[in-house]
TITI-727875 format. One record per residue (C-alpha): x, y, z. Coordinates in pm, 1 decimal, m for minus. Example, Ala and Ser with C-alpha at 12.3 -4.5 7.8 and 13.67 -1.06 7.14 Angstrom:
BEGIN
NODE          X          Y          Z
NODE     1230.0     m450.0      780.0
NODE     1367.0     m106.0      714.0
// end
This chain:
BEGIN
NODE          X          Y          Z
NODE    11155.3    10460.9     7224.1
NODE    11147.2    10093.6     7125.5
NODE    11508.0    10046.3     7235.5
NODE    11453.5    10237.7     7558.9
NODE    11137.6    10045.1     7649.1
NODE    11309.5     9715.0     7576.8
NODE    11596.5     9811.4     7807.9
NODE    11349.4     9908.0     8082.0
NODE    11167.1     9575.6     8035.2
NODE    11497.9     9392.8     8059.4
NODE    11589.6     9575.0     8381.6
NODE    11242.9     9506.7     8523.1
NODE    11259.6     9134.0     8448.6
NODE    11610.7     9105.9     8595.9
NODE    11485.6     9269.0     8916.5
NODE    11178.0     9046.5     8927.1
NODE    11363.9     8721.5     8860.1
NODE    11569.9     8772.9     9176.0
NODE    11247.5     8714.7     9371.9
NODE    11103.5     8454.0     9138.7
NODE    11031.6     8202.8     9415.8
NODE    10897.6     8460.3     9660.6
NODE    10650.6     8631.2     9427.9
NODE    10550.7     8374.3     9166.4
NODE    10561.5     8017.4     9302.7
NODE    10386.9     7792.5     9555.0
NODE    10691.6     7819.7     9783.0
NODE    10655.8     8197.4     9798.2
NODE    10413.4     8425.4     9972.0
NODE    10152.3     8428.2     9693.3
NODE    10079.6     8074.1     9561.2
NODE     9875.3     8042.9     9242.6
NODE     9585.6     7868.9     9419.1
NODE     9501.9     8200.3     9588.4
NODE     9523.1     8446.5     9303.0
NODE     9156.4     8423.3     9203.0
NODE     9039.6     8495.4     9558.8
NODE     9165.1     8853.6     9588.1
NODE     9171.6     9133.6     9330.3
NODE     9088.3     8899.2     9041.5
NODE     8830.3     9010.9     8784.3
NODE     8642.1     8826.1     8511.0
NODE     8859.0     8815.8     8202.4
NODE     9193.0     8803.0     8384.3
NODE     9435.0     8530.2     8279.3
NODE     9794.1     8427.8     8352.7
NODE    10007.9     8156.1     8199.2
NODE    10247.0     8210.5     8490.3
NODE     9983.5     8047.1     8709.6
NODE     9945.3     7732.3     8495.8
NODE    10215.4     7559.0     8698.4
NODE    10327.7     7685.8     9037.1
NODE    10687.9     7568.2     9021.4
NODE    11027.7     7731.3     8989.9
NODE    11097.7     7539.7     8669.3
NODE    10788.0     7674.8     8496.0
NODE    10858.2     8030.3     8605.1
NODE    11218.4     8004.4     8484.6
NODE    11087.5     7888.4     8145.6
NODE    10831.1     8170.9     8113.6
NODE    11077.9     8437.0     8233.1
NODE    11338.2     8306.4     7985.9
NODE    11085.9     8331.1     7700.7
NODE    10998.2     8681.8     7816.7
NODE    11362.1     8794.9     7828.7
NODE    11437.5     8646.5     7484.6
NODE    11135.1     8830.2     7340.5
NODE    11252.1     9156.0     7500.5
NODE    11597.5     9113.1     7344.5
NODE    11434.2     9057.9     7004.0
NODE    11234.5     9377.6     7056.4
NODE    11553.8     9557.4     7155.9
NODE    11737.8     9470.0     6835.8
NODE    11425.8     9495.0     6619.4
NODE    11412.6     9130.7     6508.7
NODE    11060.0     9019.3     6414.4
NODE    10957.0     9339.7     6589.8
NODE    10579.7     9301.1     6567.3
NODE    10583.5     8941.6     6690.1
NODE    10832.2     9006.3     6969.8
NODE    10637.2     9317.2     7077.1
NODE    10316.3     9110.5     7090.5
NODE    10479.5     8837.0     7300.1
NODE    10636.6     9088.2     7541.4
NODE    10300.9     9264.2     7587.1
NODE    10104.4     8941.3     7642.3
NODE    10362.7     8805.0     7887.0
NODE    10346.8     9131.3     8082.5
NODE     9969.6     9094.4     8113.7
NODE    10027.2     8741.3     8242.9
NODE    10305.9     8851.3     8479.8
NODE    10110.5     9141.3     8626.4
NODE     9803.5     8924.3     8683.4
NODE    10015.5     8661.2     8860.9
NODE    10087.9     8897.5     9150.5
NODE     9878.1     9212.3     9165.0
NODE    10009.4     9327.6     9501.0
NODE    10360.0     9427.1     9396.1
NODE    10249.9     9651.6     9108.3
NODE    10265.9    10029.6     9076.7
NODE    10144.9    10287.6     8824.2
NODE    10461.6    10254.6     8616.7
NODE    10369.2     9893.0     8540.5
NODE    10035.8    10004.6     8392.5
NODE    10207.6    10269.9     8181.9
NODE    10471.7    10027.6     8051.1
NODE    10217.2     9756.4     7969.3
NODE     9975.9     9987.9     7785.4
NODE    10259.4    10158.3     7598.3
NODE    10366.2     9813.2     7473.1
NODE    10014.9     9772.2     7334.9
NODE    10039.2    10098.8     7139.9
NODE    10382.9     9989.2     7022.6
NODE    10208.8     9718.8     6819.5
NODE    10054.6     9996.1     6610.5
NODE    10356.0    10229.3     6589.5
NODE    10629.4    10195.0     6320.0
NODE    10890.6    10067.8     6567.0
NODE    11049.8     9827.3     6318.9
NODE    11163.6    10091.1     6068.4
NODE    11457.6    10241.4     6257.2
NODE    11764.0    10089.3     6426.8
NODE    11634.4     9737.3     6369.0
NODE    11737.5     9413.0     6205.6
NODE    11398.9     9410.0     6032.4
NODE    11481.0     9734.9     5850.3
NODE    11808.7     9584.0     5725.6
NODE    11656.6     9256.9     5610.2
NODE    11339.1     9395.9     5452.0
NODE    11351.0     9772.2     5393.9
NODE    11002.5     9917.6     5368.5
NODE    10831.8    10252.7     5368.2
NODE    10748.2    10384.6     5712.6
NODE    10373.4    10412.2     5766.1
NODE    10222.8    10630.6     6034.2
NODE     9876.0    10563.3     6170.2
NODE     9731.0    10891.9     6294.2
NODE     9478.8    10717.0     6517.0
NODE     9746.7    10502.4     6682.7
NODE     9966.4    10808.9     6724.7
NODE     9680.2    10990.8     6895.3
NODE     9616.5    10690.7     7121.4
NODE     9980.2    10691.1     7229.4
NODE     9983.5    11067.7     7290.1
NODE     9661.1    11043.7     7489.1
NODE     9812.3    10769.3     7705.8
NODE    10109.1    10988.5     7801.6
NODE     9887.2    11293.0     7851.3
NODE     9633.0    11094.2     8056.7
NODE     9891.6    11022.4     8325.4
NODE     9905.9    11394.6     8404.1
NODE     9549.3    11494.9     8316.1
NODE     9398.1    11249.7     8560.2
NODE     9654.8    11283.7     8835.4
NODE     9575.5    11658.2     8839.2
NODE     9200.8    11594.8     8842.2
NODE     9250.2    11352.7     9132.3
NODE     9471.9    11590.1     9333.3
NODE     9186.6    11763.5     9514.7
NODE     9339.6    11815.7     9860.0
NODE     9460.8    12144.2    10007.1
NODE     9809.0    11991.3    10029.8
NODE     9839.5    12043.6     9655.6
NODE     9611.0    12337.9     9586.8
NODE     9656.1    12581.5     9874.1
NODE     9889.5    12464.8    10153.0
NODE    10181.4    12354.4     9934.9
NODE    10261.6    12073.5    10179.7
NODE    10233.2    11770.7     9949.0
NODE    10605.6    11719.7     9891.8
NODE    10672.3    11767.4    10263.1
NODE    10429.4    11486.6    10346.4
NODE    10560.1    11266.5    10063.6
NODE    10916.4    11298.4    10191.2
NODE    10796.0    11248.0    10548.6
NODE    10731.8    10885.9    10450.5
NODE    11041.0    10704.3    10576.6
NODE    10946.8    10404.6    10363.3
NODE    10978.6    10626.6    10054.2
NODE    11241.2    10895.9    10119.3
NODE    11587.2    10822.9     9979.4
NODE    11907.2    10894.5    10173.0
NODE    12123.4    11194.9    10081.6
NODE    11916.5    11380.9     9815.6
NODE    11580.9    11294.5     9970.6
NODE    11704.9    11368.5    10320.6
NODE    11857.1    11698.0    10208.1
NODE    11539.5    11819.1    10036.9
NODE    11335.9    11714.5    10340.8
NODE    11528.0    11967.3    10547.5
NODE    11431.8    12255.5    10314.3
NODE    11069.9    12345.3    10407.2
NODE    11041.8    12654.2    10188.3
NODE    11191.6    12478.6     9888.0
NODE    10949.7    12186.2     9932.1
NODE    10656.8    12426.9     9936.5
NODE    10774.1    12599.1     9617.2
NODE    10838.1    12263.2     9449.9
NODE    10488.4    12142.7     9537.7
NODE    10336.6    12424.5     9334.1
NODE    10591.7    12374.1     9055.6
NODE    10509.0    12002.0     9033.8
NODE    10137.3    12079.2     9030.4
NODE    10171.8    12324.0     8741.7
NODE    10412.8    12101.8     8549.8
NODE    10151.3    11826.3     8559.5
NODE     9895.3    12072.0     8423.3
NODE    10125.4    12195.9     8145.8
NODE    10258.2    11860.7     8018.5
NODE     9932.2    11747.2     7849.6
NODE     9874.4    12098.1     7713.6
NODE    10215.1    12100.3     7544.2
NODE    10161.5    11745.4     7414.6
NODE     9848.8    11845.2     7221.8
NODE     9945.5    12193.9     7105.3
NODE    10028.8    12202.7     6730.4
NODE    10399.6    12123.0     6693.9
NODE    10470.2    12179.0     6324.6
NODE    10640.5    12514.2     6374.2
NODE    10690.8    12531.4     6748.6
NODE    10865.7    12280.8     6978.3
NODE    10571.5    12241.0     7216.6
NODE    10601.2    11862.4     7253.1
NODE    10972.2    11890.4     7316.6
NODE    10902.8    12143.7     7592.4
NODE    10645.6    11900.9     7732.3
NODE    10909.3    11625.4     7727.9
NODE    11161.7    11847.9     7907.8
NODE    10905.8    11927.9     8178.6
NODE    10828.5    11557.0     8213.8
NODE    11200.3    11476.8     8225.2
NODE    11268.6    11731.7     8500.5
NODE    10968.5    11609.3     8703.3
NODE    11069.7    11243.7     8700.1
NODE    11440.6    11301.5     8752.4
NODE    11339.5    11489.6     9067.2
NODE    11120.6    11198.3     9176.4
NODE    11393.2    10943.6     9104.9
NODE    11654.7    11137.0     9302.2
NODE    11445.4    11176.2     9616.4
NODE    11197.6    10886.1     9637.9
NODE    11227.7    10507.0     9636.0
NODE    10992.9    10432.5     9346.5
NODE    11180.3    10160.8     9158.3
NODE    11164.1    10197.7     8780.7
NODE    10859.9    10427.8     8793.2
NODE    11047.3    10745.0     8697.8
NODE    11244.5    10572.5     8420.4
NODE    10930.6    10419.3     8271.1
NODE    10767.3    10762.0     8254.8
NODE    11072.3    10915.5     8086.8
NODE    11134.7    10635.9     7835.6
NODE    10771.8    10598.2     7728.4
NODE    10768.6    10970.3     7645.7
NODE    11074.0    10964.8     7416.8
NODE    10849.3    10967.7     7108.8
NODE    10751.0    11324.5     7201.1
NODE    11095.7    11439.3     7085.5
NODE    11079.1    11563.9     6723.1
NODE    11310.7    11399.5     6467.7
NODE    11481.3    11731.5     6407.2
NODE    11609.6    11726.9     6766.3
NODE    11779.4    11391.8     6715.7
NODE    12035.9    11492.6     6455.0
NODE    12317.8    11382.7     6685.0
NODE    12223.2    11015.4     6632.0
NODE    12179.0    11031.5     6256.7
NODE    12530.0    10898.0     6202.8
NODE    12396.3    10569.3     6335.3
NODE    12083.6    10565.5     6122.2
NODE    12047.9    10380.7     5796.4
NODE    12037.9    10654.8     5530.3
NODE    12042.5    10436.8     5221.1
NODE    11705.9    10420.9     5048.7
NODE    11551.0    10075.2     5043.8
NODE    11610.8     9880.2     4723.0
NODE    11257.2     9757.2     4718.9
NODE    10959.3     9914.0     4883.2
NODE    10644.0     9715.0     4936.5
NODE    10387.5     9912.1     4737.0
NODE    10099.7     9671.8     4795.1
NODE     9795.9     9878.6     4875.2
NODE     9587.8     9777.5     5170.4
NODE     9225.6     9697.9     5109.2
NODE     9030.6    10005.0     5214.7
NODE     8779.7     9828.4     5435.4
NODE     9053.8     9649.8     5634.4
NODE     9223.5     9982.7     5703.3
NODE     8888.1    10136.2     5801.3
NODE     8809.1     9843.9     6032.8
NODE     9149.5     9870.6     6201.0
NODE     9111.2    10243.0     6256.6
NODE     8760.1    10194.3     6390.9
NODE     8888.7     9941.2     6644.4
NODE     9165.8    10182.3     6749.7
NODE     8912.7    10461.7     6802.2
NODE     8694.4    10230.9     7014.0
NODE     8997.5    10131.3     7225.3
NODE     9089.3    10498.0     7275.5
NODE     8731.9    10574.6     7384.6
NODE     8719.2    10279.4     7627.7
NODE     9055.2    10373.4     7780.9
NODE     8923.1    10724.5     7830.1
NODE     8616.3    10583.4     8007.6
NODE     8840.9    10374.0     8234.7
NODE     9027.6    10687.2     8337.3
NODE     8710.8    10889.6     8383.5
NODE     8569.9    10618.7     8611.6
NODE     8844.8    10700.0     8862.8
NODE     8687.4    11042.6     8919.1
NODE     8427.5    11071.5     9194.0
NODE     8191.6    11286.8     8985.5
NODE     8184.7    11042.0     8691.3
NODE     7909.6    10791.2     8769.0
NODE     7897.9    10591.0     8446.3
NODE     8024.4    10230.9     8463.5
NODE     8106.7    10002.1     8175.0
NODE     7868.4     9710.7     8124.1
NODE     7996.1     9363.2     8216.9
NODE     8023.4     9242.6     7852.0
NODE     8263.5     9532.7     7789.5
NODE     8463.5     9492.3     8108.9
NODE     8562.6     9131.2     8039.1
NODE     8755.3     9194.1     7714.4
NODE     8912.6     9506.0     7865.9
NODE     9022.0     9297.6     8165.2
NODE     9160.6     9033.0     7930.0
NODE     9368.5     9301.8     7756.7
NODE     9444.8     9453.3     8099.7
NODE     9379.3     9813.4     8012.2
NODE     9331.1     9882.9     8382.9
NODE     9502.5    10207.0     8481.9
NODE     9492.8    10452.9     8767.5
NODE     9709.0    10762.9     8780.8
NODE     9654.5    10853.5     9146.3
NODE    10015.5    10932.5     9242.1
NODE     9981.9    11107.2     9580.5
NODE     9616.9    11193.9     9527.8
NODE     9374.2    11311.9     9640.7
NODE     9617.6    11365.3     9929.7
NODE     9950.2    11217.3    10035.5
NODE     9957.4    10906.7    10254.2
NODE    10024.9    10995.7    10619.0
NODE    10054.1    10645.6    10767.5
NODE    10412.8    10531.5    10790.2
NODE    10620.8    10279.1    10979.4
NODE    10859.5     9985.0    10972.3
NODE    10858.6     9609.2    11028.6
NODE    10999.2     9426.5    11330.7
NODE    11062.8     9051.1    11297.4
NODE    11039.9     8896.9    11645.0
NODE    11143.4     8534.1    11596.9
NODE    11112.0     8268.4    11868.8
NODE    11301.1     7942.1    11898.6
NODE    11156.3     7616.6    12036.1
NODE    11229.7     7734.5    12391.7
NODE    11057.9     8070.1    12344.8
NODE    11374.2     8280.6    12327.4
NODE    11354.1     8596.9    12115.7
NODE    11558.3     8663.5    11805.4
NODE    11560.8     8968.8    11579.0
NODE    11547.4     8818.5    11229.6
NODE    11617.2     9147.2    11050.5
NODE    11928.7     9239.2    11247.9
NODE    12035.5     8878.4    11311.5
NODE    12079.2     8929.4    11686.0
NODE    11947.5     8770.6    12004.3
NODE    11738.9     9065.6    12120.2
NODE    11458.7     9239.1    11932.9
NODE    11511.7     9604.5    11846.9
NODE    11194.4     9807.3    11794.2
NODE    11374.9    10135.3    11718.6
NODE    11330.1    10299.7    11381.5
NODE    11613.8    10216.1    11137.4
NODE    11822.4    10510.0    11020.4
NODE    11691.2    10458.3    10666.9
NODE    11366.6    10262.1    10651.5
NODE    11401.2    10217.8    10273.2
NODE    11707.4     9999.5    10338.1
NODE    11471.3     9734.1    10475.9
NODE    11335.3     9664.5    10126.9
NODE    11530.0     9464.0     9871.8
NODE    11342.7     9630.7     9586.1
NODE    11046.4     9857.4     9527.0
NODE    10837.3     9542.9     9473.2
NODE    10879.9     9456.3     9842.4
NODE    10811.0     9814.0     9945.6
NODE    10489.1     9812.7     9743.2
NODE    10389.8     9483.2     9904.8
NODE    10449.0     9637.9    10249.4
NODE    10236.0     9937.2    10150.8
NODE     9953.5     9705.8    10044.1
NODE     9975.1     9509.6    10371.2
NODE     9963.1     9837.8    10559.3
NODE     9643.9     9951.4    10389.7
NODE     9346.4     9737.0    10290.8
NODE     9502.4     9398.0    10220.6
NODE     9545.1     9240.2    10563.2
NODE     9503.7     8892.5    10410.3
NODE     9861.3     8927.5    10279.5
NODE    10010.4     8947.4    10629.1
NODE     9998.2     8577.2    10730.3
NODE    10122.1     8477.3    10384.8
NODE    10417.2     8712.8    10417.5
NODE    10481.5     8604.9    10777.2
NODE    10493.0     8235.0    10685.5
NODE    10718.9     8301.3    10387.0
NODE    10968.5     8499.5    10598.4
NODE    10978.3     8231.2    10868.4
NODE    11019.4     7941.6    10624.2
NODE    11287.1     8128.3    10428.3
NODE    11479.6     8198.2    10749.7
NODE    11477.4     7832.4    10848.4
NODE    11592.6     7724.1    10502.5
NODE    11883.0     7969.1    10511.6
NODE    11971.7     7908.4    10880.1
NODE    11950.2     7531.1    10936.1
NODE    12161.9     7562.6    11252.2
NODE    11927.2     7822.0    11403.5
NODE    11574.2     7731.0    11309.2
NODE    11297.7     7929.8    11466.1
NODE    10963.0     7794.1    11579.6
NODE    10751.6     8107.4    11540.1
NODE    10747.6     8465.3    11420.8
NODE    10567.6     8767.3    11560.4
NODE    10547.2     9008.4    11269.5
NODE    10507.2     9360.3    11408.3
NODE    10451.5     9687.8    11229.6
NODE    10554.6    10004.4    11410.3
NODE    10278.8    10233.4    11292.1
NODE    10309.2    10611.1    11307.1
NODE    10130.2    10905.6    11147.7
NODE    10318.3    11196.0    10992.2
NODE    10206.7    11540.0    11104.0
NODE    10295.8    11895.3    11005.5
NODE    10616.3    12067.0    11122.7
NODE    10827.7    11749.3    11124.0
NODE    10616.5    11585.7    11394.0
NODE    10483.2    11230.9    11414.0
NODE    10255.8    11041.4    11645.4
NODE    10412.0    10802.5    11896.7
NODE    10480.7    10473.1    11710.1
NODE    10223.0    10207.0    11792.3
NODE    10334.8     9844.1    11800.7
NODE    10082.5     9654.2    11587.9
NODE    10096.8     9275.1    11568.8
NODE    10038.7     9200.0    11201.0
NODE    10058.8     8824.2    11236.8
NODE    10177.2     8534.9    11453.3
NODE    10283.9     8225.2    11262.4
NODE    10450.7     7896.2    11353.2
NODE    10686.9     7678.9    11154.7
NODE    10591.3     7333.1    11035.0
NODE    10896.3     7188.8    11214.0
NODE    10768.5     7323.3    11544.6
NODE    10390.0     7288.2    11552.1
NODE    10213.0     7515.2    11799.2
NODE    10066.4     7357.2    12111.6
// end
């Protein structure tokens, strides 16, 4: 699991660094001076926001990638794990509006990794200083509860008839053009009966996964069955929906559910020689007790955070408790198409204007603006980070629209010095998905009008 998570982190950082300027600097659409104005809670922090320049971000990302590589090979595993986790807290706080549930799962799993014996297998640490593997039952339970919580709370939140009686949830999910993938997604979308059956299958898989995780597994392969169900669920999601690394994060973070006995095929790679010297120093009892007490408290607080997402749970954590939890960024929400599936859908139209008022379609790079729906709306987004940003602009974060509009216009003028534009009308063609493959007539909504600094508005 350590190796898999490190590889996922590496892939995530490589994807993110391609939009380093856009998402994390003053020249992008979310400058650091604004981050405390929206979505910021007491206790949040971010070293990414200390300096709002490309050079600083390159430095922090480089440190992050080096730490991930150390975690991958198991060199100074505890220290590298700690640095990777802390830098992810910082990174996620720097831009909250491009995050998805997989980011929460990855970040919190890295926390539990600090307490799991990751350094004892397939690591440089185990070669340099062989030691006896120590399991912490409380940390193990905290990890298992994290994986189970994803499915426990998504089921509790799925209260709509789409999931429980109609069987239409997958139909509506795949009706979202901004989410449905070409080929496999398009094919499944044309199978109404299969989608209905799969909706009920997904619902029951999400019920069964946590049950199998916590059933006794000494004699029976319950956790392995739970992993196989999880694997099938997320492969299906990854094949049909544009969710970035979400499905991979869910699969990789669950690898520890696989019993050792099912991994015989990799034992040829494992170090089988007994360590020459085993550290037999006994821990002081009260230190061990204190550590376990802290772990139990963290488990309890994480459970309260999840319970607070339920409408019938009215208890709220006191402010003195929320601040340290915010600092550790234990925030998590496993909504995932709940209580019902989003029905609002649409696509962007970039109506650029030159200094003489002539139109230009900035997406298609042509001298007339095309408002027709693209064949595949998902092709409009460079990565799932941009798609998530568009989803946030579509919903309750209208303050992002002028920031995005100005960034797109300035970026165009930097990349097209021979065809600079004076203004941009950012439109969103808004439509609502209905039953039986029907939609409302697309409504042209002006998200924002912005002008370029080279061509000030009169």
